[in-house]
N, C-alpha and C positions, 0 to 999 in steps of 0.2 A: 188266250190261252187258257183252256179248262183247269181247274185242281185235277192234280191228279196225285198218288202214293208213288214214292220214289223210295229208293236206297241210298243213301247218300254218304260218305267215309266223313266219321266222325269229328276229326281234326280238318276236315273242309267245311264246318260252320259256325259261320261268325257271330258273335256274344255278343255283340255291341248295344245293343240294347238291354242289357241287364245293369248295364248302369243306371238304369232307371226302376231297379229290383230292390227289394232289400235283401242281406245275406242270409238266409234262414237257414244257420248248420244242421239245426235239428232235423229239418224237413227235411234237409237234403240226404241226410245219415238214414231216416227212415225210407226215402225213394232208392237210393241207394241197396239197402236190405233188399226191397222188394223186388228189386233189379235181378239183385244176384239168385236171387230163388227161381222165379220166374221170367227174369228177361223184359225185353220191352213190351207191355202191353197194350199201349196206345201210340201211334204216331204223333209229334211233333209238327210244329209247326211253321214251315218255314218259305223264304219268298226267296226271287234270285236277287244277286245284292252284290253290286261292283266285280265281276264274274265268280264270287262264290255264292253261298247259300247264308243269307242271315236268319236267325232264330226270331218267331215271333211270340212262340209257346213251348214251354218245356223246357227252359234252363237247368233244372235243376234235375231232371232226366238228362241234358247232357253233361253235367258236370260229373253224375252219378257214373255214366257209360265211359268215361274219360279215365278215373281212377277205376272198375273196372275193365278197364284196356278192351272194351268193347270195340270193334273195329267201322264198322257199319251201323247205322238207325236207319228206321223206317222214319220216311217224312210226307208229310203234306204238305205238298207245291202249288201255292196259291200267288196266285197275278196282282200282285199287288202295289199302290207307290209307298213314298216316305210318312205320310199323314193317315192314308189308310190301313197301316201296317200298326201305327198305333191305335188308331180306333179299335181293329182286333184285337190287339192286346188287352185294351179296355175290355172291351164285350167278352172275351174267352175267360178271364176274372171275374166276372160281374154276377153270372148264374150263382156261383157257388162265394162270394163273396172271399175271394184266397186274399185281394189285394190290400193294402193297409191306404188309409187317407193319404199318407206321403208317398207313396210310390201313384197313388192317381194324381196328385198334383204333380210330382214331378212329369209323367207321361202328356198332362197340359198344358205344363212349361214350357214342355220341348216342342209344345206345336204349335207354341206362338212364337220362339224363335225365328228371326227372318224378317218379324214385322206384316208379312204377305198372310196373315188370316186376322181378323179381330175377334174380342173376346166375346160377343152378344153370336157371331159365325160358328163358333166353337163349342157351343154350348148345344149349337142344333145338329152338328158334325156327330157328338160323341154322345147325341140323344139324351140330354141329362137338361137340368134347368139352368139358370142361369145364374141364379143362387148357389146352388152346387156347384159352378163351377168356382164362381168367384169366393168359397169359403177355403176351396185348397187352395187356390193360388195365391191368397191372403197367408195361407198357413207358411208357404214356402217366403215370403215376402218379409216376415216377420221373424224370422227364427235366424240364430247367428251359424257360422259354419261349422262351426264346432258341434251344436248340437245335429243339425243333417247329418255329421259324420258318424254321430252316436248312434242317429235311426236308421241309415245306411248298415252300419254292422251291426246294427238287429240289439244292442244292446239297451235302448229303452222306446216305446211305441209312439206311434202318430197321438195315442190318446195323452201320452205323457206331453208330447210337444205341444197341444193344445192349452195345456197349461203355463207352460214353458213363456211363449210367443206371448201374455201377458207381461213380461217380465222385458226392463231394457234388455238390449242385445248383450251387451257387456256382462252382465250378471247371468244369462244362461246356463252358461258352460259350466259354470260353480255347482247350478241346482243341479243342472243335467249328471251331474258324476257323483252327487247325492242318490238322488232320485235311483241311479246305475248302482252304485256299491251295499244301496241298501235293498237294493229289490223294492222300492216302493210301488204300490198299486197307483193308477191312475187316481184314485181316490184320495190317497195320502198325499199324492203329489199336487192335489189341486190345493190342499190343506197347507202344505208345506209352503208355498207360493203364495197365498194369502197371507199366512202368517211374517211373511218375507216381506210383502207390500205393505202391508198394515206395521212392521216397524221403520222398514227405511219411510213411509212417508211421515212417520212422526220423527225420524230423524232428517229430514229433507225440511220439514214445516219449521221445527225448531229452530234448524241453521240458517234459514230464509230470515225468523223472525229478529234471531239473536243479530245475525251481520245488516238489516236491514236499517235501522237508527244511525249507527254506524257509518254507515256509506251515505246517507243521507247528510248526516253532518260534514262528511269530506267535498259533496257535492254545494252545499252552501257556502263552504269556506273558499274553494274554491272560485263560485259565484262573486265571491266580495270583490275580486279581483285585486286584491294585495300583495298579491306572488312576487311583481314585481318590487314590492318593497323592499323584500326581505336583501340580505349582504350576499353577496356569494357565498362566503363559508355553510349559509343556512339554505340557501337551495342547493348546494354539491350534496347537503346529506340528506333534503327532503325528494330531488327527483329523481333517483333510482326506487323510490319505493312509488312514486306515484305511476314510471315505468313499470313496474311488477304489477301494480294494483290496475293498470291499461290493457297488460297480457291477459290478466287474471280476466277481466272483465268482459276480453273478446271471445275467453275460450267458454263460458258462462254466456254468452249470446249466440255462440254455435251449438252449442250443446242443446238450448232451448228449443232452438230451432228446428232441431232433431227429432223433439218430443208429439208423439201425436196425442196432441191434446182436443177435446171434444167441446168444442166450445156452446152455452146456456143458448137455447134457442130464444 
């Protein structure tokens, strides 16, 4: 089927691919104002999908049309499958660079879901270098879900996310709220993360160096194997503390195993 222009009811348009985009409210309002004055100037891009029409490009125009109660929209209908639709989603926004890094990453991630496509083949499919693909997928994998939601809502940008991904996941959301509340630039966000990492690193090192000798004393005492020589009342007093210590040790082992530590070459 050759691509063609069709007029399609606005309410028949499927906007499911919009979950891969960022909610840019101000841009939508600009488009809505333009359509209020001039109507739809360009057709949106759609494909036949599950008995309806899935939008590939032109989401903000569709939402604006809904707000303006425009019944029908002019659509450029293309015959593509799921993967091809996402390649088009990237390519249509490539020339004017209207997609943020996070949006590109989300599209790439969705294309890998299902396991039928390898990352090296993905880079060829989207006509980008393997490093370009890898950097974007890395952004997604290292971000806390709460930060991802902040990006999706448009309260912070992908540039902010690059700074936040240097932090442990559990601390990203707190700093994301600070960045959002004070409207920090990406440069100031980098400095904020640097300051946090410096303070956190010093705090962690101090805690490790403080507890290390004490833990070593406990280890040597237990290795002495005189625990059995303690009377029953002494064992009852000490055993709960040893059990608690064992539990804390297991948590530390679990947490350190999750750290991405680069080993020296």
